[in-house]
C-alpha positions as CSV (number, residue, x, y, z in Angstrom):
1,X,6.1,-39.5,22.1
2,X,5.5,-37.5,18.9
3,X,2.1,-36.1,19.8
4,X,-0.8,-35.4,17.5
5,X,-0.8,-35.0,13.7
6,X,2.6,-36.5,13.0
7,X,4.8,-34.8,15.6
8,X,6.9,-31.7,15.7
9,X,7.2,-31.2,11.9
10,X,3.5,-30.5,11.7
11,X,3.9,-27.7,14.1
12,X,6.5,-26.0,11.9
13,X,4.5,-26.6,8.8
14,X,1.4,-25.1,10.4
15,X,3.2,-21.9,11.4
16,X,4.8,-21.6,8.0
17,X,1.4,-21.9,6.2
18,X,-0.2,-19.5,8.7
19,X,2.5,-16.9,8.2
20,X,2.3,-17.2,4.4
21,X,-1.5,-16.7,4.6
22,X,-1.1,-13.6,6.8
23,X,1.5,-12.1,4.4
24,X,-0.7,-12.8,1.4
25,X,-3.7,-11.2,3.1
26,X,-1.7,-8.1,4.0
27,X,-0.4,-7.8,0.4
28,X,-3.9,-8.2,-1.0
29,X,-5.3,-5.5,1.4
30,X,-2.5,-3.0,0.6
31,X,-2.7,-3.4,-3.1
32,X,-6.5,-2.7,-3.1
33,X,-6.0,0.6,-1.3
34,X,-3.3,2.0,-3.6
35,X,-4.5,4.3,-6.4
36,X,-3.9,2.8,-9.8
37,X,-2.7,4.8,-12.8
38,X,-4.7,3.4,-15.7
39,X,-3.4,6.1,-18.0
40,X,-0.2,4.1,-18.6
41,X,-2.2,1.2,-19.9
42,X,-4.2,3.3,-22.3
43,X,-2.6,3.9,-25.7
44,X,-3.3,7.5,-26.7
45,X,-4.4,7.6,-30.2
46,X,-3.0,10.4,-32.4
47,X,-5.5,12.4,-34.3
48,X,-4.8,13.1,-38.0
49,X,-4.2,16.8,-37.1
50,X,-1.5,15.7,-34.5
51,X,0.2,13.7,-37.2
52,X,0.0,16.5,-39.7
53,X,1.5,19.0,-37.1
54,X,4.4,16.6,-36.5
55,X,5.1,16.2,-40.2
56,X,5.2,20.0,-40.6
57,X,7.4,20.4,-37.5
58,X,9.8,17.8,-38.9
59,X,10.0,19.6,-42.3
60,X,8.4,16.8,-44.2
61,X,5.8,19.0,-45.7
62,X,5.7,22.7,-46.7
63,X,3.5,25.4,-45.2
64,X,1.2,25.3,-48.3
65,X,0.9,21.5,-48.1
66,X,0.2,21.8,-44.4
67,X,-2.6,24.4,-44.9
68,X,-4.2,22.4,-47.7
69,X,-4.1,19.1,-45.8
70,X,-5.5,20.9,-42.7
71,X,-8.5,22.1,-44.7
72,X,-9.2,18.6,-45.8
73,X,-9.2,17.2,-42.3
């Protein structure tokens, strides 16, 4: 006699689905409680002054060019 709902295989299928739902629920709950670091997703925009400072530091422009460009910013 196979019993209800198609026999023994239904029992195994039921427990596998139940365990999968429990694991999914635990993962959803733990992910909501973890602090997220959104700063890694935000692209920091360089200001013109930052770019100018980098160019001066690399030696691409002279001190005089740096001072003149800084006044214009």
